[in-house]
ROSE-4610 file (N, C-alpha, C; in Angstrom, 1 decimal, always signed):
// ROSE-4610
residu = [M/M/M/G/G/G/S/S/S/D/D/D/I/I/I/G/G/G/G/G/G/I/I/I/L/L/L/L/L/L/P/P/P/D/D/D/S/S/S/R/R/R/L/L/L/A/A/A/R/R/R/E/E/E/A/A/A/T/T/T/E/E/E/L/L/L/I/I/I/R/R/R/D/D/D/V/V/V/A/A/A/D/D/D/D/D/D/L/L/L/I/I/I/Y/Y/Y/H/H/H/H/H/H/S/S/S/R/R/R/R/R/R/V/V/V/Y/Y/Y/L/L/L/F/F/F/G/G/G/A/A/A/H/H/H/H/H/H/G/G/G/R/R/R/R/R/R/H/H/H/G/G/G/L/L/L/A/A/A/F/F/F/D/D/D/P/P/P/E/E/E/L/L/L/L/L/L/Y/Y/Y/V/V/V/G/G/G/A/A/A/L/L/L/F/F/F/H/H/H/D/D/D/L/L/L/G/G/G/L/L/L/T/T/T/E/E/E/K/K/K/F/F/F/R/R/R/T/T/T/S/S/S/Q/Q/Q/Q/Q/Q/R/R/R/F/F/F/E/E/E/L/L/L/D/D/D/G/G/G/A/A/A/D/D/D/E/E/E/A/A/A/R/R/R/A/A/A/F/F/F/L/L/L/T/T/T/A/A/A/R/R/R/G/G/G/I/I/I/P/P/P/A/A/A/D/D/D/R/R/R/A/A/A/R/R/R/L/L/L/V/V/V/W/W/W/E/E/E/G/G/G/I/I/I/A/A/A/L/L/L/H/H/H/T/T/T/T/T/T/P/P/P/E/E/E/I/I/I/P/P/P/H/H/H/H/H/H/M/M/M/A/A/A/P/P/P/E/E/E/V/V/V/A/A/A/L/L/L/V/V/V/T/T/T/A/A/A/G/G/G/V/V/V/E/E/E/L/L/L/D/D/D/V/V/V/L/L/L/G/G/G/I/I/I/G/G/G/Y/Y/Y/D/D/D/T/T/T/L/L/L/A/A/A/P/P/P/E/E/E/T/T/T/R/R/R/E/E/E/A/A/A/V/V/V/V/V/V/A/A/A/A/A/A/H/H/H/P/P/P/R/R/R/P/P/P/D/D/D/F/F/F/K/K/K/R/R/R/R/R/R/I/I/I/L/L/L/H/H/H/A/A/A/F/F/F/H/H/H/A/A/A/G/G/G/L/L/L/A/A/A/H/H/H/R/R/R/P/P/P/Q/Q/Q/T/T/T/T/T/T/F/F/F/G/G/G/N/N/N/V/V/V/K/K/K/A/A/A/D/D/D/V/V/V/L/L/L/D/D/D/R/R/R/F/F/F/E/E/E/E/E/E/G/G/G/Y/Y/Y/T/T/T/R/R/R/P/P/P/N/N/N/F/F/F/V/V/V/R/R/R/I/I/I/I/I/I/E/E/E/D/D/D/S/S/S/P/P/P/W/W/W/P/P/P/E/E/E]
num = [1/1/1/2/2/2/3/3/3/4/4/4/5/5/5/6/6/6/7/7/7/8/8/8/9/9/9/10/10/10/11/11/11/12/12/12/13/13/13/14/14/14/15/15/15/16/16/16/17/17/17/18/18/18/19/19/19/20/20/20/21/21/21/22/22/22/23/23/23/24/24/24/25/25/25/26/26/26/27/27/27/28/28/28/29/29/29/30/30/30/31/31/31/32/32/32/33/33/33/34/34/34/35/35/35/36/36/36/37/37/37/38/38/38/39/39/39/40/40/40/41/41/41/42/42/42/43/43/43/44/44/44/45/45/45/46/46/46/47/47/47/48/48/48/49/49/49/50/50/50/51/51/51/52/52/52/53/53/53/54/54/54/55/55/55/56/56/56/57/57/57/58/58/58/59/59/59/60/60/60/61/61/61/62/62/62/63/63/63/64/64/64/65/65/65/66/66/66/67/67/67/68/68/68/69/69/69/70/70/70/71/71/71/72/72/72/73/73/73/74/74/74/75/75/75/76/76/76/77/77/77/78/78/78/79/79/79/80/80/80/81/81/81/82/82/82/83/83/83/84/84/84/85/85/85/86/86/86/87/87/87/88/88/88/89/89/89/90/90/90/91/91/91/92/92/92/93/93/93/94/94/94/95/95/95/96/96/96/97/97/97/98/98/98/99/99/99/100/100/100/101/101/101/102/102/102/103/103/103/104/104/104/105/105/105/106/106/106/107/107/107/108/108/108/109/109/109/110/110/110/111/111/111/112/112/112/113/113/113/114/114/114/115/115/115/116/116/116/117/117/117/118/118/118/119/119/119/120/120/120/121/121/121/122/122/122/123/123/123/124/124/124/125/125/125/126/126/126/127/127/127/128/128/128/129/129/129/130/130/130/131/131/131/132/132/132/133/133/133/134/134/134/135/135/135/136/136/136/137/137/137/138/138/138/139/139/139/140/140/140/141/141/141/142/142/142/143/143/143/144/144/144/145/145/145/146/146/146/147/147/147/148/148/148/149/149/149/150/150/150/151/151/151/152/152/152/153/153/153/154/154/154/155/155/155/156/156/156/157/157/157/158/158/158/159/159/159/160/160/160/161/161/161/162/162/162/163/163/163/164/164/164/165/165/165/166/166/166/167/167/167/168/168/168/169/169/169/170/170/170/171/171/171/172/172/172/173/173/173/174/174/174/175/175/175/176/176/176/177/177/177/178/178/178/179/179/179/180/180/180/181/181/181/182/182/182/183/183/183/184/184/184/185/185/185/186/186/186/187/187/187/188/188/188/189/189/189/190/190/190/191/191/191/192/192/192/193/193/193/194/194/194/195/195/195/196/196/196/197/197/197/198/198/198/199/199/199/200/200/200/201/201/201/202/202/202/203/203/203/204/204/204/205/205/205/206/206/206/207/207/207/208/208/208/209/209/209/210/210/210/211/211/211/212/212/212]
x = [-28.3/-26.6/-26.0/-25.0/-24.3/-23.2/-22.0/-21.6/-21.1/-21.2/-20.5/-19.3/-18.6/-17.3/-17.6/-17.2/-17.0/-18.2/-19.0/-20.7/-21.3/-20.2/-20.3/-20.8/-22.1/-22.5/-21.9/-21.9/-21.5/-22.7/-22.9/-24.3/-23.7/-24.3/-24.2/-25.1/-25.5/-26.5/-25.9/-26.4/-25.7/-25.1/-25.2/-24.6/-23.4/-22.9/-21.8/-21.3/-21.7/-20.7/-20.1/-20.9/-20.0/-19.3/-19.3/-18.0/-16.6/-17.4/-16.5/-15.3/-15.7/-15.5/-14.5/-15.1/-13.7/-13.0/-13.1/-12.0/-10.9/-11.2/-10.5/-9.7/-10.3/-9.6/-8.2/-8.8/-7.6/-7.1/-7.1/-6.4/-5.3/-4.6/-3.7/-4.5/-3.6/-4.0/-4.5/-3.1/-3.3/-4.4/-4.8/-6.0/-7.2/-7.0/-8.4/-9.1/-8.1/-8.1/-8.6/-7.4/-7.9/-9.6/-9.9/-11.0/-12.4/-12.1/-12.6/-12.9/-11.9/-11.3/-12.1/-12.1/-12.7/-14.3/-14.8/-16.2/-16.4/-15.8/-16.1/-16.0/-15.4/-14.8/-16.0/-16.0/-17.3/-18.6/-18.8/-20.1/-20.5/-19.3/-19.1/-19.3/-18.3/-19.0/-20.2/-20.9/-22.3/-23.1/-23.2/-23.9/-23.8/-22.9/-22.2/-22.9/-23.3/-23.3/-24.8/-25.5/-26.9/-27.2/-26.4/-26.6/-27.2/-28.3/-29.1/-28.1/-27.9/-27.3/-27.3/-27.4/-27.4/-25.7/-26.1/-24.8/-24.0/-25.2/-24.6/-23.7/-24.2/-23.0/-22.1/-22.6/-21.2/-20.4/-20.6/-19.7/-18.8/-19.7/-19.3/-17.9/-18.5/-17.8/-16.5/-16.3/-15.1/-14.5/-14.9/-14.4/-13.6/-14.1/-13.7/-13.1/-13.0/-12.1/-10.7/-10.3/-8.5/-8.5/-9.4/-9.3/-8.3/-7.5/-6.8/-6.0/-5.4/-4.0/-3.2/-4.7/-4.4/-3.5/-2.7/-1.9/-2.9/-3.4/-5.1/-5.5/-5.8/-6.6/-6.0/-4.7/-3.7/-3.0/-3.4/-2.4/-3.2/-4.7/-5.0/-3.9/-4.4/-3.4/-4.9/-5.5/-6.4/-5.6/-6.6/-6.7/-6.6/-6.1/-6.5/-7.5/-8.4/-9.5/-10.7/-10.3/-11.2/-11.6/-10.4/-10.5/-11.3/-11.7/-12.3/-13.5/-13.9/-15.3/-15.4/-14.8/-15.6/-16.1/-14.9/-15.1/-16.9/-16.4/-17.4/-19.4/-18.9/-20.4/-20.6/-19.7/-20.4/-20.4/-20.2/-20.5/-22.0/-22.4/-23.5/-24.6/-24.5/-25.4/-25.6/-24.3/-24.6/-25.5/-25.9/-26.4/-27.7/-28.2/-29.8/-29.3/-28.6/-28.6/-29.0/-30.0/-30.4/-29.0/-29.1/-28.0/-27.9/-29.1/-28.5/-27.7/-28.0/-27.7/-26.0/-25.8/-24.0/-23.6/-24.3/-23.7/-22.6/-23.9/-23.1/-21.8/-21.8/-20.8/-20.0/-20.1/-18.6/-18.0/-19.3/-18.8/-17.9/-18.7/-18.0/-16.4/-15.9/-14.5/-13.7/-14.4/-13.7/-13.2/-14.1/-13.6/-12.8/-12.7/-12.2/-10.5/-9.8/-8.5/-9.2/-10.3/-10.3/-10.3/-9.7/-10.3/-11.7/-12.4/-13.5/-14.7/-14.7/-16.0/-16.7/-16.2/-17.0/-18.0/-17.4/-18.5/-19.6/-19.6/-20.6/-21.7/-21.8/-22.5/-23.0/-23.9/-24.6/-24.1/-24.0/-23.6/-22.7/-23.2/-21.9/-21.2/-21.5/-19.7/-19.3/-19.7/-19.3/-18.4/-18.8/-18.5/-17.2/-17.3/-15.7/-14.7/-14.9/-14.0/-13.6/-14.5/-14.2/-13.5/-13.9/-13.6/-11.8/-12.0/-10.3/-9.4/-10.0/-9.5/-8.7/-9.4/-9.6/-8.1/-8.5/-7.7/-5.9/-6.2/-4.9/-4.4/-5.0/-4.5/-4.8/-5.5/-6.0/-6.4/-7.8/-8.6/-9.3/-10.0/-11.1/-10.4/-9.6/-9.2/-9.9/-9.4/-9.8/-11.3/-12.1/-13.5/-14.0/-13.1/-13.6/-13.0/-14.0/-13.4/-12.4/-11.6/-10.3/-10.6/-12.1/-12.5/-13.0/-13.4/-14.0/-12.9/-11.9/-10.8/-9.8/-9.6/-9.1/-9.7/-11.5/-11.7/-12.1/-12.2/-11.8/-10.3/-9.2/-7.7/-7.5/-8.5/-8.0/-8.6/-9.7/-10.3/-9.9/-9.3/-8.5/-7.3/-6.2/-4.8/-4.3/-3.2/-2.5/-1.3/-1.0/+0.8/+1.6/+2.6/+3.6/+2.8/+1.0/+0.7/+0.8/+1.4/+2.1/+3.0/+4.3/+5.1/+4.3/+3.5/+2.9/+2.5/+1.0/+0.7/+1.0/+1.9/+2.8/+3.2/+3.8/+4.7/+3.5/+2.0/+0.9/+0.7/+0.8/+0.5/+1.5/+3.1/+4.4/+3.7/+3.4/+3.4/+2.4/+1.2/-0.2/-0.1/+1.2/+1.3/+2.4/+3.7/+4.7/+4.3/+3.6/+3.2/+3.1/+2.4/+1.2/+1.3/+2.2/+2.8/+1.7/+1.4/+0.7/-1.0/-1.3/-2.6/-2.5/-1.7/-1.0/-1.0/-1.2/-1.7/-2.6/-2.5/-3.5/-4.3/-3.6/-4.1/-3.1/-3.6/-2.5/-1.2/-1.4/-0.7/+0.5/+1.0/+2.0/+2.9/+2.8/+3.5/+3.8/+3.6/+3.7/+5.1/+5.2/+5.8/+7.1/+6.9/+8.3/+8.7/+8.4/+9.3/+10.2/+9.0/+9.6/+10.1/+9.6/+10.1/+11.7/+12.2/+13.5/+13.0/+13.5/+13.3/+12.1/+11.2/+9.7/+10.1/+9.2/+9.0/+7.5/+7.6/+6.1/+5.6/+4.4/+3.8/+3.2/+3.5/+3.4/+2.3/+0.9/-0.4/-0.1/+1.0/+1.0/+2.5/+3.1/+3.8/+2.9/+2.0/+1.3/+0.5/+0.1/-1.0/+0.1/+1.3/+2.5/+2.7/+3.3/+3.7/+2.4/+1.1/-0.1/+0.3/+0.1/+0.0/-0.6/-1.4/-2.2/-1.1/-1.0/-0.1/-0.5/-1.6/-1.5/-3.3]
y = [+14.7/+14.3/+15.5/+16.2/+16.9/+17.6/+17.6/+18.2/+17.5/+18.1/+17.6/+17.6/+16.6/+16.9/+15.9/+16.5/+15.8/+15.4/+16.1/+15.3/+14.5/+13.8/+12.6/+13.5/+12.8/+13.2/+12.9/+13.6/+12.7/+13.0/+11.8/+11.8/+12.8/+13.6/+14.1/+13.9/+12.8/+12.3/+12.5/+12.8/+12.1/+11.4/+10.1/+8.8/+8.8/+9.7/+10.2/+10.9/+11.9/+12.8/+11.9/+11.3/+10.6/+9.5/+8.8/+8.6/+9.1/+10.0/+11.1/+11.4/+11.4/+12.2/+11.2/+9.9/+8.8/+8.9/+8.7/+8.3/+9.2/+10.8/+11.4/+12.2/+11.3/+11.0/+9.8/+8.8/+8.0/+7.7/+8.7/+7.8/+9.4/+9.2/+10.1/+10.6/+11.8/+12.1/+11.3/+10.3/+9.6/+8.4/+8.1/+7.2/+7.6/+9.1/+9.5/+9.9/+10.4/+10.9/+9.8/+8.9/+7.7/+6.8/+6.8/+6.5/+7.2/+8.6/+9.8/+9.1/+9.3/+8.5/+7.4/+6.6/+5.2/+5.5/+6.3/+6.2/+6.5/+8.0/+8.7/+8.0/+7.1/+6.6/+5.3/+4.6/+3.6/+4.0/+5.1/+5.7/+6.4/+6.6/+7.0/+5.9/+4.4/+3.2/+2.8/+2.7/+2.5/+3.3/+4.5/+5.5/+4.7/+5.0/+4.8/+3.4/+2.4/+0.6/+1.1/+1.9/+1.9/+1.2/+1.5/-0.1/+1.2/+0.2/+0.8/+0.7/+1.4/+1.2/+2.3/+1.9/+3.2/+3.9/+5.0/+5.8/+6.0/+5.6/+5.3/+4.5/+3.6/+2.1/+2.1/+2.4/+2.8/+3.4/+4.9/+5.9/+4.7/+4.6/+4.3/+2.6/+2.0/+0.8/+1.3/+2.3/+3.1/+3.7/+4.6/+5.2/+4.0/+2.9/+2.1/+0.8/+0.8/+0.0/-0.6/+0.8/+0.7/+0.7/+1.4/+1.6/+0.6/-0.8/-2.0/-1.8/-0.6/+0.0/+1.2/+1.7/+2.9/+2.0/+3.6/+3.0/+2.4/+2.7/+2.2/+0.9/+0.8/-0.7/-1.6/-1.3/-2.0/-3.4/-3.6/-4.5/-5.9/-6.3/-7.6/-8.5/-9.5/-11.0/-11.4/-10.6/-11.4/-10.0/-10.3/-9.9/-8.3/-7.3/-5.8/-6.0/-6.2/-6.0/-6.3/-7.4/-7.4/-6.7/-6.2/-4.9/-3.7/-3.4/-2.3/-2.8/-4.4/-4.9/-5.0/-5.2/-5.2/-4.2/-3.3/-2.0/-1.5/-1.4/-1.0/-1.4/-2.4/-3.4/-2.9/-2.8/-2.5/-0.9/+0.2/+1.5/+1.5/+0.9/+0.8/+0.1/-1.3/-1.5/-0.5/-0.2/+1.1/+2.3/+2.3/+3.3/+2.9/+1.9/+1.1/+0.3/+0.7/-0.2/-1.6/-2.3/-3.5/-4.4/-5.5/-6.3/-6.5/-7.0/-7.3/-6.4/-5.0/-3.8/-4.0/-3.9/-4.0/-4.8/-6.1/-7.3/-6.8/-5.9/-5.4/-4.9/-4.1/-3.1/-4.1/-5.1/-5.7/-6.5/-7.3/-7.8/-6.9/-5.7/-5.2/-4.9/-4.3/-4.2/-5.3/-6.3/-8.3/-8.4/-8.1/-8.8/-7.7/-6.6/-5.5/-6.1/-6.6/-7.4/-8.2/-8.6/-10.5/-10.1/-10.5/-10.0/-11.0/-10.4/-10.9/-11.0/-11.6/-12.1/-10.8/-9.8/-9.2/-8.3/-8.4/-7.7/-8.8/-9.7/-10.7/-10.5/-9.7/-9.3/-8.4/-8.0/-6.8/-5.3/-4.4/-3.1/-2.7/-2.5/-2.2/-2.7/-4.3/-4.8/-4.4/-4.3/-4.5/-3.3/-1.9/-1.0/-0.5/-1.1/-0.7/-1.3/-2.6/-2.8/-2.1/-1.9/-0.6/+0.3/+1.0/+1.7/+2.1/+0.6/+0.7/+0.1/-0.8/-0.7/-0.3/+1.1/+2.2/+3.1/+3.5/+4.3/+3.5/+2.2/+1.9/+1.2/+0.5/-0.8/+0.3/+1.3/+2.1/+1.6/+0.3/-0.3/+0.8/+1.0/+1.7/+2.9/+3.7/+5.0/+5.9/+5.2/+5.8/+5.9/+5.0/+5.2/+6.6/+7.6/+8.5/+9.8/+10.6/+11.8/+12.8/+13.2/+14.0/+15.1/+15.3/+16.4/+16.2/+14.7/+14.2/+13.6/+13.0/+12.5/+13.9/+15.0/+15.8/+16.8/+16.8/+17.4/+16.9/+14.6/+14.3/+14.6/+14.3/+14.4/+15.8/+17.2/+18.3/+17.8/+17.8/+17.5/+16.8/+15.6/+15.1/+14.0/+14.9/+14.8/+13.3/+13.1/+12.0/+12.1/+12.6/+13.0/+12.0/+11.3/+10.6/+8.9/+8.9/+7.6/+6.4/+6.2/+4.4/+4.7/+5.3/+4.7/+4.7/+5.5/+5.4/+5.0/+4.1/+3.5/+1.7/+1.9/+0.6/+0.5/+1.5/+1.6/+1.3/+1.8/+1.6/+0.3/-0.3/-2.1/-2.6/-2.4/-2.7/-2.8/-1.6/-0.9/-1.8/-2.2/-2.9/-4.1/-5.0/-6.4/-6.9/-6.3/-6.9/-7.5/-7.0/-8.2/-9.6/-9.2/-10.9/-11.1/-12.0/-12.0/-13.1/-14.1/-14.8/-15.0/-13.3/-13.2/-13.1/-12.6/-12.5/-14.0/-14.9/-16.7/-16.7/-16.7/-16.8/-15.4/-14.3/-13.2/-12.4/-11.0/-10.1/-9.7/-9.5/-8.6/-9.8/-11.0/-11.5/-10.3/-10.2/-9.5/-8.1/-7.9/-6.0/-7.2/-8.1/-8.4/-9.4/-10.0/-10.1/-9.1/-8.2/-6.4/-6.0/-6.3/-5.4/-5.6/-6.8/-7.2/-8.2/-8.2/-8.8/-10.4/-11.6/-12.3/-13.3/-12.5/-13.0/-14.4/-15.2/-16.4/-16.4/-16.5/-16.8/-17.6/-18.1/-19.4/-20.1/-21.2/-22.2/-23.2/-22.9/-23.4/-25.3/-25.3/-26.8/-27.5/-26.5/-27.5/-27.5/-26.7/-26.9/-28.3/-28.4/-30.0/-31.2/-31.2/-32.0/-32.5/-31.4/-31.3/-31.3/-31.3/-31.8/-33.1/-33.5/-34.8/-35.7/-36.2/-37.2/-37.8/-39.2/-39.8/-39.6/-39.4/-39.7/-39.0]
z = [+12.5/+11.4/+11.4/+12.2/+12.1/+10.7/+10.8/+10.3/+8.9/+7.7/+6.2/+6.0/+5.9/+5.2/+4.0/+2.5/+1.6/+1.2/+1.8/+1.1/+1.8/+2.7/+3.9/+5.2/+5.8/+7.0/+8.1/+9.2/+10.1/+11.4/+11.8/+12.9/+14.3/+14.8/+16.2/+17.1/+17.3/+18.1/+19.8/+20.8/+21.9/+21.9/+21.7/+21.8/+20.2/+19.0/+19.1/+19.0/+20.0/+20.7/+22.2/+22.9/+23.8/+23.2/+22.2/+21.2/+21.1/+20.4/+19.7/+21.6/+22.2/+23.6/+24.4/+23.7/+24.9/+24.2/+22.9/+21.9/+21.8/+22.0/+22.0/+23.4/+24.6/+25.8/+25.9/+24.9/+25.4/+23.7/+23.0/+21.8/+21.3/+20.2/+20.4/+18.6/+18.2/+16.9/+15.7/+15.9/+14.5/+14.9/+15.8/+16.0/+15.7/+16.3/+16.3/+14.6/+14.2/+12.6/+11.6/+11.7/+10.9/+10.9/+12.4/+13.2/+12.5/+12.7/+12.1/+10.3/+9.5/+8.1/+8.1/+8.8/+8.7/+8.5/+9.3/+9.3/+8.2/+7.6/+6.5/+5.4/+5.4/+3.6/+3.5/+4.9/+5.1/+4.5/+5.6/+5.0/+3.6/+2.8/+1.5/+0.9/+0.8/+0.3/+0.3/+1.6/+1.9/+0.9/+0.8/+0.0/-1.1/-2.2/-3.3/-3.4/-2.5/-3.3/-2.8/-2.4/-2.1/-0.7/+0.4/+1.6/+2.6/+3.1/+4.3/+5.5/+5.8/+7.2/+8.2/+9.9/+11.1/+11.1/+10.7/+10.6/+12.2/+13.5/+14.9/+14.8/+14.5/+14.8/+13.8/+12.5/+11.9/+12.4/+13.2/+13.6/+15.1/+15.6/+16.4/+16.6/+15.5/+15.0/+14.6/+14.0/+13.6/+14.5/+15.6/+16.2/+17.4/+17.5/+18.5/+18.0/+16.7/+16.1/+16.3/+16.4/+16.8/+18.0/+19.0/+20.8/+21.3/+21.0/+21.5/+21.1/+20.4/+20.2/+20.7/+21.4/+22.1/+23.5/+24.5/+25.6/+26.7/+27.0/+28.0/+27.5/+26.3/+26.1/+25.7/+25.1/+24.5/+25.5/+26.8/+27.6/+27.8/+27.3/+27.2/+26.8/+26.6/+26.0/+24.4/+24.3/+23.3/+22.1/+21.1/+19.9/+19.9/+19.9/+19.5/+19.4/+18.5/+17.9/+19.3/+19.3/+20.4/+21.8/+21.9/+22.8/+22.8/+21.5/+21.0/+20.7/+20.0/+20.0/+21.6/+22.3/+23.4/+24.4/+24.6/+24.8/+24.0/+22.7/+22.2/+22.6/+22.5/+23.2/+24.7/+25.1/+26.8/+27.0/+25.9/+25.7/+25.4/+24.4/+23.7/+24.6/+25.2/+26.0/+27.5/+28.2/+29.2/+28.5/+27.4/+27.1/+26.2/+26.5/+26.3/+24.9/+24.1/+23.1/+22.6/+22.1/+22.6/+21.7/+22.5/+22.0/+20.8/+20.2/+18.5/+18.0/+18.1/+17.4/+18.0/+19.4/+19.9/+19.5/+19.0/+18.3/+17.0/+16.5/+14.7/+15.2/+16.0/+16.3/+16.3/+17.4/+17.7/+16.8/+15.9/+14.6/+14.1/+13.6/+12.9/+13.1/+14.6/+15.0/+15.2/+15.6/+15.8/+14.6/+13.4/+12.1/+10.8/+11.4/+10.8/+10.0/+10.3/+9.5/+9.2/+9.3/+8.3/+6.8/+5.9/+4.6/+3.8/+3.4/+2.5/+3.5/+4.5/+5.0/+5.5/+6.3/+6.8/+5.3/+4.2/+3.3/+2.7/+3.6/+3.2/+4.4/+4.9/+6.6/+6.3/+7.6/+7.5/+7.2/+6.8/+6.1/+7.3/+8.9/+9.8/+9.7/+9.7/+9.8/+8.8/+7.3/+6.1/+5.7/+6.5/+6.0/+7.1/+8.0/+8.7/+8.3/+7.5/+6.8/+5.7/+5.0/+3.7/+4.1/+4.7/+5.5/+5.6/+6.5/+7.1/+5.7/+4.8/+3.7/+2.9/+2.8/+1.7/+3.0/+4.3/+5.0/+4.6/+5.0/+5.4/+3.9/+3.3/+2.3/+0.8/+0.4/-0.5/-1.4/-0.6/-1.5/-1.8/-3.2/-3.9/-3.8/-3.6/-3.0/-5.2/-5.8/-7.1/-7.1/-6.4/-6.5/-5.5/-4.9/-4.1/-5.2/-5.4/-6.5/-5.6/-6.0/-5.7/-4.7/-5.0/-3.9/-2.9/-2.8/-1.8/-0.7/-1.5/-0.4/+0.1/-0.8/+0.1/+1.0/+1.2/+1.8/+3.2/+3.2/+4.7/+4.8/+4.2/+4.5/+5.1/+4.7/+5.2/+6.6/+6.5/+8.1/+9.1/+8.4/+9.3/+8.6/+9.1/+8.2/+8.6/+7.3/+8.2/+7.7/+8.4/+8.0/+8.7/+7.5/+7.7/+8.5/+7.8/+8.2/+8.1/+7.0/+6.8/+8.1/+7.7/+9.0/+10.3/+10.6/+11.9/+12.5/+11.6/+11.7/+12.0/+11.2/+11.2/+12.8/+13.1/+14.4/+15.6/+15.4/+16.2/+16.3/+15.5/+15.6/+15.8/+15.9/+16.5/+18.1/+18.5/+19.7/+20.7/+19.5/+20.1/+20.0/+19.1/+19.5/+19.9/+20.0/+20.2/+21.9/+22.6/+24.1/+23.9/+22.5/+23.0/+21.2/+20.9/+19.2/+19.0/+19.8/+19.4/+19.1/+19.1/+18.5/+17.1/+17.2/+15.3/+14.6/+15.0/+14.4/+13.4/+12.1/+11.3/+10.7/+10.9/+10.1/+10.1/+9.6/+8.7/+9.6/+10.8/+11.7/+12.1/+11.3/+11.5/+11.1/+9.9/+8.8/+9.8/+10.5/+11.2/+12.0/+13.0/+13.5/+13.4/+12.0/+10.9/+10.7/+10.3/+10.0/+11.1/+12.2/+13.0/+14.3/+14.9/+16.4/+16.0/+16.6/+16.2/+17.4/+16.6/+17.2/+17.0/+16.2/+16.3/+15.2/+15.5/+14.6/+14.1/+13.0/+12.3/+12.6/+13.4/+13.4/+12.2/+11.8/+10.6/+11.2/+10.2/+10.3/+10.0/+9.0/+8.6/+9.5/+10.3/+11.2/+12.6/+12.5/+13.8/+13.8/+12.8/+12.1/+12.3/+11.7/+12.2/+13.4/+14.2/+15.6/+16.6/+16.1/+17.5/+18.2/+19.1/+19.7/+19.3/+18.1/+17.3/+16.7/+16.7/+16.1/+14.4/+14.2/+12.8/+12.1]
């Protein structure tokens, strides 16, 4: 393991270093620092709840989870979570990680904006969501000792984070509004994208081509 931030160890393997280099090359400070906090908060949550997890896999999942919001990777028409999940799986398999282990990382990233379900899956899946929920939504904020929280934020600052992460979501979603159907990201475009109409599940059923 590598450095210690707030009592939480960061992996320092070749795999972890290469993942850090990749994210550092394509992500701005907002996404980089957020992703590192997601690992630290997720690992803290896992340790607190006695979960056995692979730190390398959790680290890659955390670092790649918002890759689909970066300028280089946000050009697809699929959900941005899938952009990061696909890249993470390719990154891991290219480095000899078995398919079943890479699949855990893919699932952790693909499901990190889907409430509740990840928490019933493998720790490497659940802890990405736990880290995201704490850093973005504040869920579990009071479970962190103030000194741990302060150490993490000192190492990975979050200036104007709420406004800036919402802007990053908007920039990553505006060209693919169809990907917000049935998930929380519809709230982002409803707030920030002029002319956006929120998809309505009931109306889609009622207007389907089936006669009854």
